[in-house]
C-alpha positions as CSV (number, residue, x, y, z in Angstrom):
1,X,8.8,27.5,207.7
2,X,11.2,25.4,207.2
3,X,15.2,26.0,207.9
4,X,18.0,24.4,207.2
5,X,21.9,24.6,209.0
6,X,24.9,23.4,208.3
7,X,26.6,22.7,210.7
8,X,29.5,20.4,209.9
9,X,29.1,18.9,214.0
10,X,27.7,20.3,217.0
11,X,29.4,17.6,219.2
12,X,30.8,21.0,221.4
13,X,27.9,22.0,224.5
14,X,29.2,26.2,222.2
15,X,27.4,24.7,219.3
16,X,25.0,23.5,220.7
17,X,23.6,26.6,222.6
18,X,23.9,28.3,220.0
19,X,22.4,26.5,218.1
20,X,19.5,25.8,220.5
21,X,19.3,29.9,220.8
22,X,18.6,30.4,217.6
23,X,15.8,28.7,218.1
24,X,13.8,30.0,221.4
25,X,15.0,33.3,219.3
26,X,13.3,32.6,215.4
27,X,10.4,30.9,216.7
28,X,12.0,28.2,214.1
29,X,8.7,25.6,213.6
30,X,10.9,23.0,211.8
31,X,14.5,23.3,211.7
32,X,17.1,20.1,209.4
33,X,20.1,20.3,210.6
34,X,23.3,19.2,208.5
35,X,26.2,16.9,208.8
36,X,25.9,17.0,212.6
37,X,28.0,14.4,212.6
38,X,26.9,13.3,215.7
39,X,26.8,9.1,217.5
40,X,23.2,8.4,217.8
41,X,24.5,6.8,220.9
42,X,25.2,10.9,222.1
43,X,21.6,12.4,220.3
44,X,19.2,12.1,222.4
45,X,21.5,14.0,225.1
46,X,22.4,16.3,222.1
47,X,18.4,17.1,221.5
48,X,17.4,17.6,225.7
49,X,19.4,20.5,224.7
50,X,17.5,22.3,222.2
51,X,14.2,21.6,225.4
52,X,11.8,18.6,225.9
53,X,8.9,19.9,223.0
54,X,11.1,19.2,219.7
55,X,10.3,15.9,217.9
56,X,12.9,14.0,216.0
57,X,13.0,12.7,212.2
58,X,17.0,11.1,211.8
59,X,19.3,9.3,209.3
60,X,20.6,7.2,211.0
61,X,18.9,4.1,210.5
62,X,21.3,4.5,207.0
63,X,24.8,6.6,207.7
64,X,26.1,6.4,211.0
65,X,27.0,10.4,212.0
66,X,22.7,11.0,211.6
67,X,23.9,12.9,209.1
68,X,20.6,14.5,208.8
69,X,18.1,15.7,211.7
70,X,14.6,17.1,211.5
71,X,13.3,19.0,214.6
72,X,9.6,20.5,213.9
73,X,7.1,22.0,217.7
74,X,3.3,21.6,217.1
75,X,2.9,21.2,213.8
76,X,2.5,17.5,212.6
77,X,4.7,16.1,210.1
78,X,4.8,12.5,209.0
79,X,8.0,10.5,207.3
80,X,7.4,9.4,204.4
81,X,11.2,8.8,203.2
82,X,14.3,8.8,204.3
83,X,17.4,7.8,202.6
84,X,21.9,8.1,203.5
85,X,21.2,11.5,201.6
86,X,17.6,13.1,202.1
87,X,14.7,12.7,204.3
88,X,11.6,13.4,202.4
89,X,8.4,14.7,205.0
90,X,4.3,15.4,204.8
91,X,4.4,18.7,206.9
92,X,1.2,19.4,208.2
93,X,-0.7,23.2,210.0
94,X,-2.0,22.7,212.9
95,X,-5.4,22.4,211.6
96,X,-4.3,18.8,210.3
97,X,-4.8,20.3,206.7
98,X,-1.6,19.3,204.7
99,X,0.4,22.6,203.8
100,X,3.7,21.4,201.2
101,X,6.2,18.0,200.9
102,X,9.4,18.6,201.9
103,X,12.5,16.8,201.0
104,X,16.0,17.7,203.2
105,X,19.1,16.8,201.5
106,X,22.2,16.9,202.5
107,X,24.9,14.9,198.9
108,X,27.9,13.7,198.3
109,X,30.8,15.2,197.5
110,X,31.3,12.2,194.6
111,X,29.0,12.4,192.0
112,X,28.1,9.4,191.6
113,X,26.4,9.9,194.7
114,X,25.1,12.1,193.6
115,X,23.6,10.0,190.7
116,X,22.1,8.4,193.2
117,X,20.1,11.1,194.9
118,X,18.5,12.6,191.8
119,X,17.9,9.2,190.8
120,X,16.2,8.7,194.1
121,X,14.4,12.4,194.4
122,X,13.0,11.5,191.6
123,X,11.6,8.5,192.1
124,X,9.4,9.8,194.9
125,X,7.3,11.3,191.6
126,X,5.6,13.2,194.2
127,X,1.8,13.4,193.4
128,X,0.5,16.0,195.1
129,X,-0.9,20.0,194.4
130,X,0.6,21.3,197.1
131,X,4.0,22.9,197.2
132,X,7.1,20.5,197.4
133,X,10.6,21.8,198.4
134,X,13.9,20.3,198.3
135,X,16.2,22.4,200.5
136,X,19.9,22.1,202.1
137,X,23.4,21.4,201.6
138,X,24.0,19.7,197.9
139,X,27.1,19.7,198.6
140,X,28.3,22.6,195.3
141,X,29.4,25.5,194.3
142,X,28.9,27.3,190.6
143,X,32.6,27.5,190.7
144,X,35.7,27.2,191.9
145,X,36.0,31.1,193.5
146,X,31.9,30.1,195.2
147,X,34.8,27.8,197.7
148,X,36.6,29.1,201.3
149,X,38.8,26.9,202.2
150,X,38.6,23.0,202.4
151,X,39.6,21.1,199.1
152,X,40.1,21.9,196.2
153,X,37.3,22.4,194.2
154,X,37.1,19.3,190.9
155,X,35.3,21.3,188.5
156,X,33.1,18.6,186.1
157,X,30.4,18.7,183.2
158,X,27.5,20.2,183.8
159,X,24.6,16.8,185.0
160,X,22.2,16.1,182.8
161,X,19.3,16.1,183.9
162,X,17.3,13.8,181.5
163,X,20.1,11.1,182.2
164,X,18.4,10.3,185.4
């Protein structure tokens, strides 16, 4: 099982305790935390709140605020690729057999940057008989009525995957 959570920041102690409690109660073996808004200098301190057994992969090399963190326990996770808008991993079971590919996405709001995301995902060219999940926050809504708060939604024409 893999869970994702768009945090909209986790610098406050109360948010960190909320995450820690969730991880403890639901025994989630892999969680992707999105929109962390944590500077790299503070990341290790915050991770310790969740416990010392969690391993972590992030995308600080591609974004100053580490938009994506992937934390896991016990399983083996192999990093395949990290870019600004996603981290791609392979997840193995306790017996070291491959379970599935996972691409954790946190897209930008700008359409041009999303086009870059889709081109990069297509370029992954997963050549495997194992399942592949692409999960996360696509920063998109079906229509403007689905959005509550924040900036108004700019409705655009549909994205053509054939153009990728």
